[in-house]
KOLDOKOL-395796 format. One line per field, with one value per residue (C-alpha): residue number from 0; residue in one letter; x, y, z. Coordinates in nm, 2 decimals. Layout:
N
vofi	NUM;...
zapa	A;...
east	X;...
north	Y;...
up	Z;...
This chain:
250
vofi	0;1;2;3;4;5;6;7;8;9;10;11;12;13;14;15;16;17;18;19;20;21;22;23;24;25;26;27;28;29;30;31;32;33;34;35;36;37;38;39;40;41;42;43;44;45;46;47;48;49;50;51;52;53;54;55;56;57;58;59;60;61;62;63;64;65;66;67;68;69;70;71;72;73;74;75;76;77;78;79;80;81;82;83;84;85;86;87;88;89;90;91;92;93;94;95;96;97;98;99;100;101;102;103;104;105;106;107;108;109;110;111;112;113;114;115;116;117;118;119;120;121;122;123;124;125;126;127;128;129;130;131;132;133;134;135;136;137;138;139;140;141;142;143;144;145;146;147;148;149;150;151;152;153;154;155;156;157;158;159;160;161;162;163;164;165;166;167;168;169;170;171;172;173;174;175;176;177;178;179;180;181;182;183;184;185;186;187;188;189;190;191;192;193;194;195;196;197;198;199;200;201;202;203;204;205;206;207;208;209;210;211;212;213;214;215;216;217;218;219;220;221;222;223;224;225;226;227;228;229;230;231;232;233;234;235;236;237;238;239;240;241;242;243;244;245;246;247;248;249
zapa	X;X;X;X;X;X;X;X;X;X;X;X;X;X;X;X;X;X;X;X;X;X;X;X;X;X;X;X;X;X;X;X;X;X;X;X;X;X;X;X;X;X;X;X;X;X;X;X;X;X;X;X;X;X;X;X;X;X;X;X;X;X;X;X;X;X;X;X;X;X;X;X;X;X;X;X;X;X;X;X;X;X;X;X;X;X;X;X;X;X;X;X;X;X;X;X;X;X;X;X;X;X;X;X;X;X;X;X;X;X;X;X;X;X;X;X;X;X;X;X;X;X;X;X;X;X;X;X;X;X;X;X;X;X;X;X;X;X;X;X;X;X;X;X;X;X;X;X;X;X;X;X;X;X;X;X;X;X;X;X;X;X;X;X;X;X;X;X;X;X;X;X;X;X;X;X;X;X;X;X;X;X;X;X;X;X;X;X;X;X;X;X;X;X;X;X;X;X;X;X;X;X;X;X;X;X;X;X;X;X;X;X;X;X;X;X;X;X;X;X;X;X;X;X;X;X;X;X;X;X;X;X;X;X;X;X;X;X;X;X;X;X;X;X;X;X;X;X;X;X
east	-0.75;-0.36;-0.31;0.02;0.10;0.52;0.53;0.67;0.49;0.60;0.31;0.39;0.11;0.00;-0.11;-0.44;-0.67;-0.58;-0.23;-0.34;-0.61;-0.39;-0.14;-0.41;-0.57;-0.13;-0.16;-0.48;-0.36;-0.10;0.23;0.41;0.39;0.60;0.39;0.57;0.50;0.65;0.43;0.59;0.22;0.37;-0.05;-0.10;0.16;0.12;-0.30;-0.27;0.05;-0.22;-0.48;-0.22;-0.07;0.23;0.33;0.61;0.64;0.89;0.92;1.04;1.01;0.98;1.13;1.47;1.69;1.90;1.63;1.43;1.76;1.85;1.48;1.45;1.80;1.67;1.36;1.54;1.80;1.56;1.31;1.54;1.38;1.07;0.80;0.54;0.49;0.27;0.35;0.14;0.28;0.13;0.04;-0.19;-0.12;-0.38;-0.66;-0.63;-0.58;-0.24;-0.05;-0.15;0.07;0.39;0.72;0.80;0.44;0.46;0.79;0.71;0.44;0.65;0.89;0.62;0.42;0.61;0.97;0.86;0.73;1.11;1.22;1.08;1.11;1.41;1.43;1.21;1.40;1.74;1.54;1.32;1.63;1.83;1.54;1.46;1.09;0.84;0.52;0.49;0.19;0.19;-0.11;-0.22;-0.58;-0.87;-0.72;-0.45;-0.68;-0.88;-0.86;-0.95;-0.98;-0.72;-0.48;-0.23;0.06;-0.11;-0.29;0.04;0.23;-0.07;-0.08;0.36;0.27;0.11;0.39;0.68;0.42;0.40;0.76;0.91;0.67;0.86;1.17;1.08;0.86;1.12;1.28;0.99;0.85;0.54;0.42;0.07;-0.10;-0.39;-0.66;-0.84;-1.17;-1.35;-1.25;-1.28;-1.02;-0.80;-0.69;-1.03;-1.18;-0.98;-0.99;-1.40;-1.33;-1.19;-1.45;-1.80;-1.92;-1.67;-1.79;-2.18;-1.98;-1.79;-2.15;-2.32;-2.06;-2.02;-2.22;-2.22;-2.35;-2.13;-1.70;-1.57;-1.41;-1.03;-1.12;-1.26;-0.93;-0.72;-0.91;-0.75;-0.46;-0.43;-0.54;-0.30;0.01;-0.14;-0.07;-0.35;-0.29;0.01;0.01;-0.14;0.14;0.17;-0.23;-0.31;-0.66;-1.00;-1.15;-1.38;-1.76;-1.76;-1.63;-1.43;-1.59;-1.89
north	-1.68;-1.87;-1.81;-1.59;-1.79;-1.74;-1.52;-1.19;-0.90;-0.53;-0.19;0.08;0.40;0.23;0.45;0.48;0.40;0.13;0.05;0.02;-0.23;-0.46;-0.42;-0.55;-0.82;-0.95;-0.97;-1.13;-1.40;-1.45;-1.28;-1.10;-0.73;-0.42;-0.10;0.09;0.56;0.91;0.87;0.59;0.43;0.32;0.32;0.16;-0.12;-0.17;-0.18;-0.49;-0.62;-0.58;-0.84;-1.09;-1.03;-0.97;-0.61;-0.36;0.06;0.19;0.54;0.62;0.85;0.61;0.82;0.84;0.57;0.52;0.53;0.23;0.03;0.09;-0.04;-0.35;-0.42;-0.39;-0.63;-0.87;-0.88;-0.87;-1.12;-1.31;-1.27;-1.03;-1.29;-1.03;-0.67;-0.41;-0.07;0.10;0.48;0.76;1.13;1.34;1.71;1.98;1.96;2.21;2.15;2.00;2.32;2.47;2.24;2.38;2.16;2.15;1.99;1.75;1.66;1.54;1.38;1.14;1.15;0.94;0.80;0.63;0.63;0.54;0.25;0.18;0.22;-0.02;-0.26;-0.24;-0.35;-0.59;-0.80;-0.84;-0.95;-1.19;-1.29;-1.43;-1.60;-1.79;-1.58;-1.39;-1.23;-0.78;-0.58;-0.24;0.04;0.25;0.29;0.30;0.65;0.34;0.25;0.57;0.97;1.21;1.58;1.80;1.52;1.47;1.39;1.13;0.92;0.99;0.81;0.55;0.50;0.43;0.24;-0.06;-0.04;-0.12;-0.39;-0.59;-0.55;-0.59;-0.91;-1.09;-0.93;-1.21;-1.43;-1.74;-1.65;-1.70;-1.34;-1.24;-0.91;-0.78;-0.44;-0.29;-0.05;0.09;0.25;0.54;0.47;0.64;0.65;1.00;1.16;1.09;1.24;1.57;1.53;1.51;1.85;2.10;2.02;1.81;1.83;1.51;1.27;1.38;1.23;0.96;0.82;0.87;0.69;0.40;0.12;-0.03;0.31;0.34;0.44;0.14;0.07;0.01;-0.31;-0.42;-0.33;-0.50;-0.84;-0.84;-0.76;-1.00;-1.31;-1.13;-1.27;-1.53;-1.92;-1.92;-1.71;-1.87;-1.86;-1.47;-1.24;-0.97;-0.88;-0.54;-0.62;-0.34;-0.34;-0.03;-0.11;-0.14;0.25;0.17;-0.05;0.16
up	1.08;1.08;0.69;0.78;1.07;1.15;0.84;0.91;0.73;0.69;0.60;0.49;0.52;0.88;1.09;0.96;0.70;0.47;0.60;0.91;0.86;0.63;0.95;1.16;0.92;0.89;1.30;1.30;1.06;1.24;1.10;1.31;1.18;1.11;1.11;0.94;0.93;0.92;1.22;1.37;1.50;1.84;1.98;1.65;1.71;2.05;2.03;1.89;2.09;2.40;2.23;2.22;1.80;1.75;1.62;1.59;1.54;1.31;1.19;0.84;0.55;0.24;-0.01;0.20;0.04;0.23;0.56;0.39;0.31;0.72;0.82;0.59;0.69;1.08;0.99;0.85;1.15;1.38;1.24;1.02;0.70;0.57;0.40;0.26;0.26;0.17;-0.01;0.11;0.18;-0.05;-0.04;-0.26;-0.38;-0.37;-0.57;-0.92;-1.29;-1.38;-1.52;-1.14;-0.94;-0.82;-0.91;-0.52;-0.51;-0.76;-0.69;-0.37;-0.39;-0.68;-0.41;-0.19;-0.42;-0.71;-0.54;-0.19;-0.36;-0.62;-0.22;-0.03;-0.33;-0.40;-0.11;0.00;-0.28;-0.25;0.08;-0.02;-0.32;-0.04;0.17;-0.17;-0.18;-0.05;-0.21;-0.18;-0.28;-0.39;-0.37;-0.63;-0.70;-0.91;-1.08;-1.18;-1.47;-1.50;-1.42;-1.22;-1.23;-1.03;-0.94;-1.17;-1.00;-0.84;-1.06;-1.31;-1.03;-0.96;-1.31;-1.26;-0.98;-1.22;-1.43;-1.19;-1.02;-1.35;-1.46;-1.21;-1.13;-1.44;-1.36;-1.04;-1.05;-1.15;-0.81;-0.63;-0.57;-0.63;-0.66;-0.75;-0.68;-0.52;-0.65;-0.45;-0.50;-0.26;0.00;0.35;0.48;0.65;0.31;0.13;0.44;0.37;0.04;0.06;0.32;0.07;-0.12;-0.04;-0.42;-0.47;-0.25;-0.48;-0.73;-0.64;-0.58;-0.82;-1.07;-0.76;-0.84;-0.58;-0.45;-0.09;-0.03;0.08;0.37;0.40;0.57;0.24;0.04;0.32;0.34;-0.05;0.03;0.26;0.00;-0.20;-0.01;0.17;-0.02;-0.13;-0.40;-0.52;-0.85;-0.89;-0.97;-1.18;-1.09;-1.04;-0.90;-0.88;-0.54;-0.66;-0.60;-1.06;-1.04;-1.31;-1.58;-1.48
């Protein structure tokens, strides 16, 4: 509590799941939190405000470069700074072998899961350079360091997010901008629940391969994100933090 007092934080994909849990964690740690989603999360932000925290909702499609620029410009104009950001918005392609994924599905996945991160990072970094520093966390996945059947486009993007994170961290470390990635394992989010609904065997397979013996909770990822953005992680830069119940080393 209080580790983000006075800070301004932006979270994309904040309507549900890891994004919402992270926005709640930032707000409860004292930050003014901008909840961003393609479906404007007014109710989610309103709940935080009703509980005494500082939060506001903003609608943005992160695949739209101009819309992202306008969003960051609005945050800077409204709050005079942007101290931290979680670039978390993402979608999954339908689960099927790579050669069966359509061009449209591939292009849309790349537009959100990779270009969306690129767009957000670009304008977050430009603002943080003006103010003398900041912290960025990008949401990759345990699939960013492994493979997963039937999710070629999604997994390709999550690998790319790690490469983008590491390179940008080197580019801007000397300017006081820390850039890290978090790699959630199998987490009970609406996206995961939908994947399991379409193919119940997925959950069986996941539980078999997770040494911890359970799926994770969104709050467990939020705690990692909060730490990466906090002063307690001041010398952590370019790091890829796996939070997956030991799945990736099993």
